[in-house]
C-alpha positions as CSV (number, residue, x, y, z in Angstrom):
1,X,-16.8,-13.2,-8.0
2,X,-15.9,-11.0,-11.0
3,X,-12.4,-9.6,-11.4
4,X,-12.1,-6.2,-13.0
5,X,-9.4,-3.9,-14.3
6,X,-9.5,-0.2,-13.2
7,X,-7.7,2.4,-15.2
8,X,-7.9,6.0,-14.0
9,X,-6.4,9.4,-14.9
10,X,-6.4,12.4,-12.5
11,X,-6.2,15.9,-13.8
12,X,-4.7,18.5,-14.0
13,X,-2.0,16.4,-15.6
14,X,1.7,17.4,-15.6
15,X,4.0,15.0,-17.5
16,X,6.6,13.4,-15.2
17,X,5.5,15.5,-12.2
18,X,2.4,13.9,-10.6
19,X,0.8,16.4,-8.2
20,X,-0.6,15.7,-4.8
21,X,-4.0,15.0,-6.3
22,X,-2.5,12.2,-8.3
23,X,-0.5,10.8,-5.5
24,X,-3.5,10.9,-3.2
25,X,-5.6,8.9,-5.6
26,X,-3.0,6.3,-6.1
27,X,-2.4,6.0,-2.4
28,X,-6.2,5.5,-1.8
29,X,-6.3,2.7,-4.3
30,X,-3.2,1.0,-2.7
31,X,-4.8,1.5,0.8
32,X,-7.8,-0.5,-0.4
33,X,-5.4,-3.4,-1.0
34,X,-4.9,-3.1,-4.7
35,X,-1.4,-2.9,-6.2
36,X,-1.1,-0.2,-8.8
37,X,0.8,0.1,-12.1
38,X,1.6,3.8,-12.4
39,X,2.1,4.7,-16.1
40,X,2.8,7.9,-18.0
41,X,-0.8,8.5,-18.9
42,X,-2.9,6.5,-16.4
43,X,-2.7,4.2,-13.4
44,X,-4.1,0.7,-13.4
45,X,-5.2,-1.8,-10.7
46,X,-6.9,-5.2,-10.9
47,X,-8.9,-7.0,-8.3
48,X,-12.3,-8.3,-7.2
49,X,-15.2,-6.1,-8.2
50,X,-16.2,-5.3,-4.6
51,X,-12.7,-4.3,-3.7
52,X,-12.3,-2.1,-6.8
53,X,-15.7,-0.5,-6.2
54,X,-14.6,0.5,-2.7
55,X,-11.3,1.7,-4.0
56,X,-13.0,4.0,-6.6
57,X,-14.9,5.8,-3.8
58,X,-11.7,6.3,-1.9
59,X,-9.8,7.5,-4.9
60,X,-12.5,10.0,-5.9
61,X,-12.6,11.5,-2.4
62,X,-8.8,11.7,-2.1
63,X,-8.2,13.1,-5.5
64,X,-10.8,15.9,-5.2
65,X,-9.8,16.7,-1.6
66,X,-6.2,17.1,-2.9
67,X,-7.1,19.5,-5.8
68,X,-8.1,17.4,-8.8
69,X,-10.2,19.1,-11.4
70,X,-11.3,15.8,-13.2
71,X,-11.0,12.1,-12.7
72,X,-11.6,9.7,-15.6
73,X,-12.3,6.1,-14.9
74,X,-12.4,3.0,-17.1
75,X,-13.5,-0.3,-15.6
76,X,-13.7,-3.6,-17.5
77,X,-14.3,-7.2,-16.5
78,X,-11.3,-9.4,-17.0
79,X,-11.7,-12.0,-19.7
80,X,-11.7,-15.6,-18.5
81,X,-9.3,-17.9,-20.2
C-alpha cells in the first residue's frame, strides 16, 4: 500500500498561538492514529494512504466545526528508496 505525507494549514493563523480550530484539526489527525509534527507554519503527518484519507475527513470536520475559515492540504506519495 502507498505511504503518503500530509501537510496542512488551518486558518485563521496566529503565530505562536494556535486557536481551537488548529488544535481540533491536529487532534483529529492524531485520533486517526497518525503522529503529527506541529511546525510554525503547518502540521505534517505520514502514513498509509487509507489512514491519511480518513484522517483528512476528520480534520476537515473538526477544523470547520471549531471555527476555521480555510484549510489548506498538500498530500504527496513518499518516494521509495
